[in-house]
N, C-alpha and C positions, 0 to 999 in steps of 0.2 A: 853239222845237226841243221835241220832242214825246218823251215818256217811253222812246219804240221804239226811236230813234233816240240814244241816248244806253248808254254801256259800263253795263253792269253791275255795278256797285262791291261794292254789297253780297252779291252773290252772290259774289264773290271773296271775303271777309273773314269770311263764313261761314265757308267753307273754311278760312281761315285758323283761326280761334278754335280746330280740333281742333290746331293745331300751338303752341297758346299755355300757357307754363308762367310758375314764379314769377321765373327768370331772366331772359325775356325782360322782364315785369314789371319785374324791378330795374333792365333797361337802360335802358326806355324812361323810369322815372322820373331816372334818370344824367342822359339825353339831356334833359330839359325843364329839370334844375336849371343844366346848365352852358348851356344855350340861353339861358334867362333871364337868368339869372346871380343866381337866389335858392335858396336852399338851404330855406326856414322858407316853406312855403305857406302856413298855418294863417291865417285873415282874410282870404285873397286871395278874390275872385270871380273865377272863370276861365272862358275860353264856348269852348267846342271846335266851332269853327263846320266842321260837316264831318269828324262825329267818327267816318265809316269805320266801322271795326271795333270802335271805343270802345276802343282801347289806349291813348290820352291823358289820355283822362278818367278813366279808372280810375288811373291813372298817377297822375297830379294829383289827384284825387280820396284814393288813397294817401299822397299828402304834405299831404291836410291843407285840401286848397282846397275852397270851395263852387263844385262845378260845375253847370256847366249846359251841354247839350249838345243841337246838331241836327245833321239833314241831310237831305237830298232826299228820299233813295233809301230806299225802305221796310224793302230786306233790311237796310239799312247801321240804320238804325234799331232794327231788331229787334236785332241785333250787339252795340249799346250796352249795350241792356236784358238781354241776354243775359247781359254782363260783370257787369254791376252786379247783379242776382237772384247773379249765382254769385258775387263775391267781398264785395258792396257790402251784402248783402240786406236790411240795417235802416236803410241810411244815408237822410236826410231831407235832406242839404245835397249830392244829386245828382239833378240833373232832366235827363230824357231825352224830347226833340220833334222831332215831324216840321217840316218848315220848310224857306224856300229865302233864299238871299241874296241873291235878285231880288224878295223880296219885302219891301218896306223898314215896312210896317204890321206886319207879324208884326218883324221886328229891333227895332224901335222899342219893341214890347210887351216886351222880354229884362232894361231897365236898362243899365246899367254895369258895364264890368268894370277890374279890375288887370289883366287877362290876358286876351288876345282871340289864340286859336290858331287859326290857318288854314293849316295846311302842306300843300302839295298841293293843293290844293282850287280857288280862284281859279278857276285857267287851268281849269278843268271846268267852267264853267258855260255857255260860250257868250256869254258877256260880261262879261266878265273884269275892266275898268277901272270900271263903272255897279254891278256888285256890292261891289269893294273900296270904290267910293263911299259905298254903303248901310251899311257895314260899322263905317267907321271913328267916326260919330256913339257909336258902344257901348267906344268906349274912353274910361275915367278918364282926367283931366288927371295928366300923372305916369304914367298906366298904358303897356305894353308891348301890339306885336301882334308877331305872330309869322306870317312869311308864306314858302312859297316855290313860286315860279313857275319854270314853264321858262324855259332860257336860249333865248335869239333868235339860232341859228346861220343864219339866210338859207337857201338853198339844202337846209341838211342837216335842219334844220327842215321843210320841204315834204316831205323825202323820207319823215321821222316821221310826216306829216300822211296824207301818200300811204300808208303800212305801218299805221296805226290807220285808215282807212276803208276798207283789203281789209279786216282782221279783220273790223269791222261786216258787211259785204256777205257773208264765208263762211258756209258752215253750221256750226250750231254744234259738231256734231261733229267738227268739223276743225280748231278752232281752236284746241287744247292743240297740236294739229302743227305748227301752223303761228307758233305761240308758242315750242315748242320750238324752229325751225330758225332761225327769229331770236334764238333767244339761242346758238344755237351760233354764230350769225357774230359776234353779240358778243363772247359766252366767247372764240373764236383769234382775233379782234380786239385784245381784253385781253389775251391770253395773249402775245402776240407782242411787242406794246408792254413787256410787261411783264417778259420776258425780255432785251428789249434791252437794258433800264434796268437790268436784276440782270449783264450785262455791262458796262455800263458803270463799274458801281459795283466790279464784281470789277478790273475795268482801273486803276480809280483806289486801290485798295488798300482798297477800303470795304465791310460786310458785301452781302454778294451777295442776302441773306434776306430784306433789308425790303420793297423794291417787290411782293415775293409778302403775306408778313407784313401789310402796308399793305392789299393788294386783299382779303385773307380778312378784315379787322376792316371792312370796309365797309356789309356788307349785317348789320354786327352792332351798328354803333354807335347805332340808335334801333329795337332788340329785334324788328325784323322780321323776315320770311320771307321768301327772295330768290327762289323760284318764286312766288309772289303778289304779289312786289313787282312781278316779270318781267310775268305774267298784265297787271297794274296799268297799267305802262308800254307794252303790245305793244296792247291795246286800250284805254285810255283815251280817251273820247270825249264832250264836244268837249274841240278842243285847241288852245289858245294860249298864246304863248311871249313875253317881254319883254325887253328889253336892261337892265341893272342902271341903267343911267342913268336910264333911262324911270321905271322903281317910283321912285328916289331921287327926281327931281324930283317926282313925283304926290306923293309924302310929304311932301316940304317944302312944296311949294305949299298945303296942308293942315297946319302947322305940325305935322309929325313931324318928329324929330330922328335920325339911325342911332345906333342903339346898338352893331349887331353886325351882322357878313354873312360869307356862305362863297360862294363862288364854285362853280359846279360844273364849270368845265373841260372842259364838252362841253356833250350833247343832257341833260343831268339838270337836276334845279332848284339856280338861286341862291337862298339862304338870306337871312333879312331880319330884323333884330329891331331896332324904332322905337318911341321914348318921344313921347307925345303930351306935347310940351312944347319952346319956344325957347328955352335960355339965352339971355343977356345977351351973354354971349361968342361965341356961334357968330353968325356973318354970313353972309348969302348968298354973298358969297365964299369963306368956310370952307367951305361946304357944297359948292358949286362943285370948290373944290380933293380936297374926297374921292372925288368922283365922278370927275374928273380921274384920279386915281391908280386906281382901279378899270378906267376904261377900256383903258390898255393890256395891264392884265393878264390882260382875254376877249379883245383882239383878237391876244394873240400866241399864244394856246392854240391 
């Protein structure tokens, strides 16, 4: 796929950097610590595979990790380098590169890492499973890989594919309007669901404001910005999806064990943390049981 057919992620993240402050960075650091279940990052080698804005590379660096960042998009590489120069100008333990998940020779040159972080990236490559296959050898035995991959919702995912293709085809000057329209539809859909949940809680004599608080906290959970996330979501192309059980089985067959997961409950990303090891007490049947527990939850949403 030619670069002209890809969404310009780096341009979007360059605009996001103007909103970045210490509070967002602290939230990003807390998100990483909670996700990886490690508070101390010193002596950890951290790979940010598809660094985007560079926020999570910065967070890992400030937590003490030895960081390598790379991205295919030149503007994303520039964003990451800008953050390094702005916050860690003298750091010799943060290396920023331009490279592709599809380039095995490049990936093999990077070495192995304690943490490979690939959040919301691999489904935008146009060859998701091949790129994931390329990335796995970079995880040390006992190391972790963090993935966020769009949930497969069948025909709904097909609708989103059409929305993203439309974004790519319309003139640039009209794209913000298109994003705003899509965002308004999503907002009112979520508003109706939240009001219904609030009324139900009120009927059950529970705090009716909880659904609204949960909604407000969602976009803050990783230190990102709601508008730039929306632009990324509406315009992000290429676009691939996967059911959670497909990801679990792919990783299981390559000797990775699930450490944690979070389901999107819709068209967002399912989040996975896998460890590169197979404990003696984790059998093939046990992993299948893990998958079977997830499948009803996804189908019921």
